[in-house]
C-alpha positions as CSV (number, residue, x, y, z in Angstrom):
1,M,-0.9,102.7,-35.3
2,L,-3.9,100.4,-34.9
3,P,-3.8,97.7,-32.2
4,P,-3.2,94.2,-33.4
5,K,-6.3,92.1,-34.1
6,R,-7.2,89.5,-31.5
7,S,-6.8,85.9,-32.6
8,T,-10.2,84.3,-33.4
9,T,-8.8,80.8,-33.9
10,L,-10.1,79.4,-30.6
11,G,-13.6,80.6,-31.1
12,P,-14.5,78.6,-34.2
13,L,-12.5,75.6,-33.0
14,A,-14.5,75.4,-29.8
15,A,-17.7,75.7,-31.7
16,V,-16.8,72.8,-34.0
17,C,-15.9,70.6,-31.0
18,L,-19.3,71.2,-29.4
19,L,-21.1,70.5,-32.6
20,L,-19.2,67.2,-33.1
21,A,-20.0,66.1,-29.5
22,A,-23.7,66.8,-29.9
23,T,-23.9,64.9,-33.2
24,A,-22.1,61.9,-31.7
25,A,-24.4,61.8,-28.7
26,A,-27.5,61.9,-30.9
27,A,-26.1,59.0,-32.9
28,E,-25.8,56.7,-29.8
29,E,-28.3,53.9,-29.7
30,V,-30.7,54.0,-26.6
31,P,-30.5,50.8,-24.6
32,E,-33.8,48.8,-24.6
33,D,-33.8,48.1,-20.9
34,L,-33.5,51.7,-19.9
35,P,-36.2,52.3,-17.3
36,T,-38.9,54.6,-18.3
37,E,-39.9,55.6,-14.7
38,A,-38.0,58.0,-12.5
39,T,-35.2,56.3,-10.4
40,P,-36.4,56.2,-6.8
41,E,-34.4,58.0,-4.2
42,E,-31.8,56.0,-2.3
43,E,-33.3,54.4,0.8
44,P,-31.8,55.6,4.1
45,I,-29.6,53.2,6.1
46,P,-31.5,52.0,9.1
47,D,-30.2,52.8,12.6
48,L,-28.6,49.6,14.0
49,P,-29.1,48.9,17.7
50,V,-26.0,49.5,19.9
51,V,-25.4,46.5,22.0
52,Q,-23.8,47.4,25.4
53,A,-22.3,44.9,27.8
54,S,-24.8,44.4,30.6
55,M,-23.8,44.9,34.3
56,D,-22.5,41.9,36.1
57,P,-25.7,40.3,37.6
58,A,-24.1,39.8,41.0
59,L,-23.0,43.5,41.1
60,E,-26.4,44.7,40.0
61,L,-28.1,42.7,42.7
62,L,-25.6,43.9,45.3
63,V,-26.2,47.6,44.3
64,Q,-29.9,47.1,44.7
65,A,-29.6,45.3,48.0
66,A,-27.4,48.2,49.3
67,N,-29.7,50.9,48.0
68,P,-30.8,53.0,51.0
69,R,-33.8,54.3,49.1
70,L,-35.4,50.9,48.8
71,A,-37.8,49.5,51.3
72,E,-36.2,47.0,53.7
73,E,-38.2,44.0,52.3
74,D,-37.1,44.9,48.7
75,G,-33.5,45.1,49.7
76,Q,-33.7,41.8,51.5
77,R,-35.3,40.3,48.3
78,F,-32.3,41.4,46.2
79,F,-29.9,40.2,48.9
80,D,-31.5,36.7,48.9
81,Q,-31.3,36.5,45.1
82,L,-27.6,37.5,45.4
83,V,-26.9,34.7,47.9
84,A,-28.9,32.2,45.8
85,R,-26.4,32.7,42.9
86,G,-23.8,31.0,45.1
87,G,-20.2,30.5,44.2
88,P,-20.2,32.3,40.8
89,S,-20.9,35.6,42.6
90,L,-18.0,35.3,45.0
91,P,-15.3,36.9,42.7
92,T,-17.5,40.0,42.2
93,L,-18.3,40.2,45.9
94,A,-14.7,39.7,46.9
95,R,-13.5,42.5,44.5
96,L,-16.1,44.9,45.9
97,F,-15.3,43.9,49.4
98,R,-11.6,44.9,48.8
99,D,-12.5,48.0,46.8
100,P,-11.7,51.1,48.9
101,A,-14.1,53.1,46.7
102,S,-17.1,51.0,47.7
103,T,-19.7,52.6,49.9
104,D,-20.1,51.5,53.4
105,R,-23.4,49.9,52.7
106,E,-22.1,48.0,49.6
107,N,-19.1,46.8,51.6
108,W,-21.3,45.6,54.4
109,V,-23.7,43.8,52.1
110,A,-20.8,42.2,50.2
111,A,-19.4,40.8,53.5
112,R,-22.7,39.4,54.7
113,A,-23.4,37.8,51.3
114,I,-19.9,36.2,51.2
115,G,-20.5,34.8,54.7
116,R,-23.9,33.4,53.6
117,I,-22.5,31.8,50.5
118,G,-19.7,30.2,52.4
119,G,-16.8,27.9,51.4
120,E,-13.1,28.1,51.7
121,G,-12.7,31.0,49.3
122,A,-15.3,33.0,51.2
123,R,-13.5,32.4,54.5
124,R,-10.2,33.5,53.1
125,S,-11.7,36.6,51.6
126,L,-13.3,37.6,54.8
127,E,-10.2,36.9,56.9
128,S,-8.3,39.2,54.6
129,G,-10.8,42.0,55.4
130,L,-9.7,41.9,59.1
131,A,-6.5,43.7,58.0
132,S,-8.3,46.4,56.1
133,R,-7.8,50.1,57.1
134,R,-11.6,50.6,56.9
135,V,-13.5,49.9,60.1
136,I,-16.6,49.0,58.2
137,T,-14.6,46.3,56.3
138,R,-13.3,44.8,59.5
139,L,-16.8,44.8,61.0
140,G,-18.2,43.3,57.9
141,A,-15.5,40.6,57.9
142,I,-16.3,39.6,61.5
143,A,-20.1,39.6,60.7
144,G,-19.4,37.4,57.7
145,L,-17.2,35.0,59.5
146,Q,-19.7,34.7,62.3
147,T,-22.4,33.8,59.7
148,L,-20.0,31.4,58.0
149,G,-19.4,29.7,61.3
150,D,-16.1,28.0,60.4
151,K,-13.9,27.4,63.4
152,E,-10.9,27.8,61.2
153,S,-11.5,31.5,61.6
154,V,-11.1,31.4,65.4
155,Q,-7.5,32.6,65.5
156,P,-8.0,35.6,63.2
157,L,-11.0,36.6,65.3
158,E,-9.0,36.2,68.5
159,R,-6.5,38.7,67.1
160,A,-9.4,41.1,66.4
161,L,-10.1,41.3,70.2
162,F,-7.0,43.6,70.2
163,D,-8.1,45.8,67.3
164,Q,-7.8,49.5,67.6
165,A,-11.5,50.1,67.1
166,L,-13.8,49.5,70.1
167,A,-16.7,48.3,67.9
168,V,-14.4,45.7,66.2
169,R,-13.3,44.3,69.5
170,A,-16.9,43.9,70.7
171,S,-17.9,42.3,67.4
172,A,-15.0,39.9,67.6
173,A,-16.1,38.8,71.1
174,D,-19.6,38.2,69.9
175,A,-18.4,36.2,67.0
176,L,-16.1,34.0,69.2
177,G,-19.0,33.4,71.6
178,A,-21.2,32.3,68.6
179,L,-18.5,30.0,67.3
180,G,-18.1,28.4,70.7
181,S,-14.5,27.3,70.5
182,K,-13.2,26.6,74.0
183,R,-9.7,27.6,73.0
184,S,-10.9,31.2,72.7
185,A,-11.5,31.5,76.5
186,K,-7.8,32.4,77.0
187,A,-7.8,35.2,74.5
188,L,-11.1,36.6,75.8
189,A,-9.8,36.5,79.4
190,Q,-6.6,38.4,78.3
191,A,-8.7,41.0,76.5
192,L,-11.1,41.8,79.3
193,D,-9.0,44.2,81.3
194,L,-7.1,45.8,78.4
195,P,-6.4,49.5,79.1
196,A,-8.1,50.3,75.8
197,N,-11.3,48.8,77.2
198,F,-11.5,51.6,79.8
199,H,-12.0,55.3,79.4
200,Q,-10.7,57.4,82.3
201,G,-11.1,54.4,84.6
202,T,-14.7,53.7,83.5
203,S,-15.4,50.3,82.0
204,L,-16.5,50.3,78.3
205,F,-19.3,48.2,76.8
206,V,-16.9,45.9,75.1
207,R,-16.0,44.2,78.4
208,R,-19.6,43.0,78.8
209,H,-19.4,41.5,75.3
210,I,-16.3,39.6,76.4
211,V,-17.8,38.3,79.6
212,E,-20.9,37.2,77.7
213,A,-18.8,35.4,75.1
214,L,-17.0,33.5,77.9
215,G,-20.4,32.4,79.2
216,A,-21.5,31.3,75.7
217,I,-18.3,29.3,75.2
218,G,-18.6,27.7,78.6
219,S,-14.9,26.8,79.0
220,I,-13.4,26.0,82.4
221,A,-10.5,28.1,81.3
222,G,-12.7,31.2,81.7
223,I,-13.9,30.5,85.2
224,E,-11.0,32.2,86.9
225,T,-11.7,35.4,85.0
226,L,-15.4,35.2,85.6
227,V,-15.1,34.7,89.3
228,G,-12.7,37.7,89.5
229,A,-15.3,39.8,87.5
230,L,-17.9,39.3,90.2
231,A,-16.1,42.0,92.2
232,D,-15.8,44.3,89.2
233,S,-16.6,48.0,89.8
234,D,-19.0,48.0,86.9
235,P,-22.3,46.3,88.2
236,S,-23.2,45.2,84.7
237,I,-20.0,43.3,84.4
238,A,-20.5,41.6,87.7
239,M,-24.0,40.6,86.7
240,A,-22.8,39.3,83.3
241,A,-20.1,37.3,85.1
242,L,-22.6,35.7,87.5
243,H,-24.8,34.7,84.6
244,A,-21.8,33.4,82.6
245,L,-20.7,31.3,85.6
246,G,-24.1,29.7,85.7
247,Q,-23.9,28.9,82.0
248,T,-20.5,27.4,82.3
249,T,-21.0,25.3,85.4
250,G,-24.8,24.8,85.6
251,M,-24.6,25.9,89.2
252,D,-26.4,28.6,91.2
253,F,-25.5,29.5,94.8
254,R,-28.3,31.9,95.2
255,G,-31.3,30.8,97.2
256,S,-34.9,31.2,96.0
257,A,-35.3,34.2,98.3
258,V,-33.0,36.2,96.1
259,L,-35.0,38.0,93.4
260,S,-33.8,37.8,89.8
261,G,-31.8,40.8,88.8
262,T,-30.5,41.5,92.4
263,P,-27.0,43.0,92.0
264,V,-24.1,40.8,92.8
265,G,-23.3,41.0,96.5
266,K,-20.7,39.8,99.0
267,D,-22.4,36.5,99.5
268,D,-22.2,35.7,95.8
269,I,-18.6,36.6,95.6
270,E,-17.7,34.5,98.6
271,A,-19.7,31.5,97.4
272,W,-18.1,31.3,94.0
273,T,-14.6,32.1,95.3
274,S,-14.8,29.3,97.8
275,W,-16.2,26.8,95.3
276,W,-13.5,27.7,92.7
277,S,-10.6,27.5,95.2
278,K,-11.6,24.0,96.0
279,R,-12.1,23.0,92.3
280,R,-9.1,24.8,90.8
281,A,-6.6,22.0,91.5
282,G,-8.7,19.5,89.5
283,N,-9.4,21.8,86.5
284,S,-5.9,21.9,85.0
285,S,-7.1,20.0,81.9
286,E,-9.6,21.4,79.4
287,T,-12.5,19.2,78.2
288,H,-13.4,19.9,74.5
């Protein structure tokens, strides 16, 4: 049996369709405005600039001022520019001052700049730094408050005389001496002989800072402590106390025969002790 023939219906039908399509295309009228030249290739889309938010100007200046690779004069120039911006820079400086991730140099520069700019907000920001866990922040706070010079900060600085860090205690004494508030004489006198200010019975340098601050303040309330310090086992403390007594009272019991820098002796101690015992009764009130 022969196999059935394949259907050839689709073949002629397809051919007819193609013929009709070609004839219809040829019959279409060509538009008059059809360009005769080749269509140019599509132009590429130009790259648009990406606009990025610039760094906070205050932060940029601070980073430059704290850059250890810059020459000192260049760092100072950036610092001066930062301070010149004034109050608008304070929020940025305060944030960095509180930031535990800031470097020590950045933290220190921020504190100094805050103190230079000044104002109530600056004072409060620096005082908050006295409670920081970072020693550098506490030191920066004291330096900034000393620069600021606002006697409203006296009480927080007096508390810093009892800080755990020796350097902080010494810096607090220096700041109080610079501020010159007579009320600080009491706190300084209390801090002089703290056990923490001795190491194995040896006087530490912070005590000299305290005695010098008493002399800078010049308060009668500190005389008792200074007279007692003349007999201190540390000769540098005794000499600092002698100088501080001269600053406070304007008096000098040494004769011209005693050379400058001669260590405190028995005659010095007796002269000041005798003078103070006679004056003590009339010094119960403080002159501000």
